[in-house]
N, C-alpha and C positions, 0 to 999 in steps of 0.2 A: 347948133340950133339956139335961137334967141329965146328969151323969156316969153315974148309974145307968141312965138311959134310953138313953144311947149304948151302954153295955155290954150292955144287954138287946137292943137292936137288932142289935148285932154278933153276939151269941150266936145270935139267930134267923137271921141271914144265913148263919152257918157251918153251922147245922143244915140249912138248905135246900140248901147245897152238898153235905153228906153224903147227903141224900135223893136228890139228882140223881146222885151217884156210885153209890149203891146201885142205882138204877134202871138206869144204864148198865152196871154190872158184872154184871148178870144173875145174881145170887146167887153169884158167885165167892167163894171163901174168901180168896184173896190178890188184892189189887188193886194193880198197879204203875202209878204215874203217871210219865210221861216228858215232858220239855220241854227246850228249848234256849235259848241266849243267844248273840248275836253273829253272826247271819247277815249283817247289813248293814254292819258296819264295814269300813274299808279295810285294816286290819291286825290281826294277832293271830289266835288260834284261834276256832273255834266250839266252844262247850262245851255238853254235854248232861248232864242229871241224871235219875236214876230213883229213885223213893222208894216205900216201903210204909209207910203210917201205921197207927197203932193206931186202931181205931174209937172207943175210949173216950177218946182224947186230943183235947181240944178246944183247938186252936191258933187263938186269935183273930187276926184281921186277915190271914189267908191270902187271897191274891188274885194276879192277874197281877202279876209283879214290877215291871213298868213303872208300875203304879198305886200303888206303895208308896214312901214316902220312903227315902232311903239309910239313914238311922238305923234305921228300922223293919226294913228288909231285913236289916241286920246283926244285929239282935236276933232276928229270926225264923230267920235262918241258924243261929245257935247253938242255938235252941230245937228246931228240926227235927232237927238232928244228934244232939241229946241224947235226944229222945223217939221218933224214928222206929224202927220195927222194923228197917229196913234202908235203905240208900241207896247209890248209886254214881254216879261221875262218869266221863264219857267226853270226850275232847278230840281234835279234829281240827285240826292246825296249818295254817298258811298254805300250806305246800308241798302238802299233800294237797288243800286247797281249790283251788289252781291246777291240780292234776293231774286231779281228777275232777269238779270244779265244786262250788259251795256246797251244792246240794241233796244230792248223794251224800255229801259230806263230813259234812253234818249227820246223815244217816241212819246213817252209820258211827259217829259219836260217840254217837248214841242207842243203837245196838246194844251198843257197849262199856259204856255206862252201865248198861244192863239186866244185862249179864253181871256187872258189878262189884257191882250191888245183889243179884243172886241169890247170888253167891259170899259176900258179907258175911252174908246171911241163913243160908246153910248153915253158915258158920263159927260164928256165934252159936248156932245151934240145936244143932250138934254139941257145943259146949262146955257148953251148959246141960244137955243130956241126959247127957253124960258125967259131969257133976257130980252129977246126980240118980240116974241109973240104971246108970252104968258104960258099958262098950262094948256097946251093944245096937243093932245095925244095924236091926232091925225097928222099934224106937221112932223112930229117926231117919228112916226111910223115910216114915213117916206124918206127919211134921211139917214137911217142906220143900215149897215150892211145886212144883207139877207142871203139866203141860199140861192135865190134866183138871179142876183146881180153881182155876185162875188166869186173870186177864185183864190185858192191858196196855193202859191208856188213854193214847193218844198225842195230844199237842196238835197240832192241824192237821188236814189232810185226806189225809195219806199214811201208809201202813203201812210198817213197818221191814222191809226185805228180809231173808230168811234167818233170821228170828226165828220159832222153831217154836211159841211160845206164842200163844194166841188174842189178837188185837189188835182195838182199836176206836179209829179216829181220832175226835177230838172237836174240832171247830172252836171256838175260843175256850175250850178246856178249862181254861186256867189261871185263868179267872174262874168256872168252873163246878164243878170237882172238886177237893177238898182235896189229893189225892195229886199231881195235876198242878200245882196252885199251889205246893205245897212243892218240887216238882222245879224249877219256874220260878225260885224264889228261890235254891235251891242252885246252879243253873247261872249265874244272873246274878251272884251275889256271888262265886262262884269265879272267873269271868272278870274281874270288876272288880278283884279282888285281883291277878290276873296283870297287868292293865294298869297298876296302880299301881306294880308292880315295874319295868315297862318305862318308866314315867314317870321313875323315878329314874335309869335308864340314858340316856334320851333326853329330857331336859327341854324341848328346843326344840319338840317336837311337841304338847305340851299334853295328853298322854294321861291325866293325873290328872283332867282335866275332861271331855275328849271321849270317853275310853275307846276311841279308835280310829275313831270315826265321822267322816264327812267334813264336819266343820265348816270354816268359813272359815279359822280359825286353823290347823287341821291341813293343809288344802290349800295355804295360803300357805307353811307349813313344808316341805311336799313339794316345792314349786316352787323354794324357796330352797336346801334342803339335799339334796334327792333322796330316793328311797325307801330304807328300811332293809331288812334281811334278814327282818324280820317282816311286811313289807307284802305284801299279796296282789296280785301283778302283774296278774292277770286283772281286778282291780277298778280298775286305774289307767289303762286304755287311753284313756278319754275325759278324763283329767285331765292327764297328762303328754305 
């Protein structure tokens, strides 16, 4: 397959993803995509991201972040942040994970990511309208996402508690819907960057490579050096 043929095939794949997203969003004006990264590791936070993409922005190679190379994820991470209408990050640390369990911590991070995304959109919209029309509350009111014209597409099979906007869980959504794919990449790269910083502090645990997952290298280090304050104690019961 030539380079031109590969680009054409990728364009068609992305267009099919947008068609799927449009069908799932049921005509909503604003489509929020939400996903998480880091439910399985033995240490560090679980990170969620929420994203609103522009329909006219064709971001090639969007996909489940686990199916994309690290180099491409980094490239897409920058592109998404530059072109998205809005995005937000939510983080639930190891203490909250141990306190409320990983599922509830993940849902909390997702809720925080949605609120951050909504707030960023409001701030951008307020600035734009102020620049164009001055202080006109009526103009702003009709331009921000509301419960009546928005939908939140959540990767997986769970809805986010206490989120008043309409939601639709989408199993495998990070490979089906561009907004969820973008959120998947934002969450994964954000968490990876955090683990790289931990790797500098604690080189014995191999975080630069394992990102906190329970590899043999990581488990051997745990048995030799013991758990760190960033380890999830509830995840270590069958290891130590």
